[in-house]
Every structure is written in structure tokens, then in C-alpha cells.
N, C-alpha and C positions, 0 to 999 in steps of 0.2 A: 317348184311351186312352193310359196311360203305358207305359213300357218293361216294368215288372213285369207289368202286365196282358197285354201283348202276348206276353211270354214264357210266361205261363200258358196263353194261348190256343194258342200253338204246341205246347206240351206236350200239351194236350188233343187237338189235331188228330192228333198222332202216336199217342196212345193209341186214338183213334177209328179211325184207319186200321188199326192192329193188330187191334182188335176186329172190324172188318168183314172183314178177311182171315181171321181165325180162325173166324168164324161168319157165313158169307155168306148164309145163309137167314134170319137174324134181322131184318135191316133190311127186306126185303120183307114179312115178317110184321108188323112194327110199322107199316109204311106202310099195309098193308091194314086193320089194326085202326083206325088213325087215321082213315082215310077212311070206314070202314063201321060201326064200333061204338063209337067213343070219344065218348060223350055222357052226360049226366046219367042216372043210374040203372043204367048198365052196371056189371058186377061184374068186377073183375080178381082172378084167383086166381094165387097164386105157390106153386109146389111145388119144394122143393130137397131133393135126396138127397145126403148126404155120401158121400165115398168108402167109409166104413164101413157105409153102408146106412141110416143114420138119416134119417128123413123129417121135413121141416118144411113145414107148409102154412099159408097164411093167405089171406084174401081181403078185398076192400074194395069197397064200393059207392060209385061216383063221384058227387060233387056238383059244382056249378058252380065252386067255388073250386079243386077238384082239376083240372077241365078247364083252367082258366086257367093253373095251375101246369104242367101237361103241355104246353100250347101254348108257354109260356115256355121249357121245355126244348127243344122242337122248334126254336124260334127260335135258341137257343144252338147247337144242332147245325148249323143253316144258317150261322150266323156262323163256326163253326169250319171249315166246308167252303169258305167264301169266302176265308179267310186263307191 
């Protein structure tokens, strides 16, 4: 790992710590979903409401490639925790 990558990882770690502090219930939720529901055929739905009240909704049905990608993100999270 070169210096630039290490610096980016350190910045990511700081952002992650801030996010965890701001949203303490999110990580336990994601962990429960990962353990109990994250498998092929599961549907993830995302609903975002802007401050003005406009609503955006989408969903996706997970396939094996999606699961592999999400596991890679989890590994990145673990790597950030260790640095």
C-alpha cells in the first residue's frame, strides 16, 4: 500500500467514525441485515425524502454479483477499522 492509498484510507476511517457517531443505530441495522437477509433474491428498497418533502424511491433484487460486491464493501469497512 503506498502513501496516497494510506492517506485515503485514513480519511475514509475519519468519515466512517463521524457517520457512526451521527447515526448510531445504522450499523447494527446493517449488521442484522447482513447476517439474516442479505442473499440472492432479497430486495433492497431505498426511500429518500428531501428537506422540501420530495420523495425518491427505488428498489433492487440482489443477484450473486451484487452479494459479492456488498461483501467487498464490508471487507473495506473492516480494513478501515483496522487502520
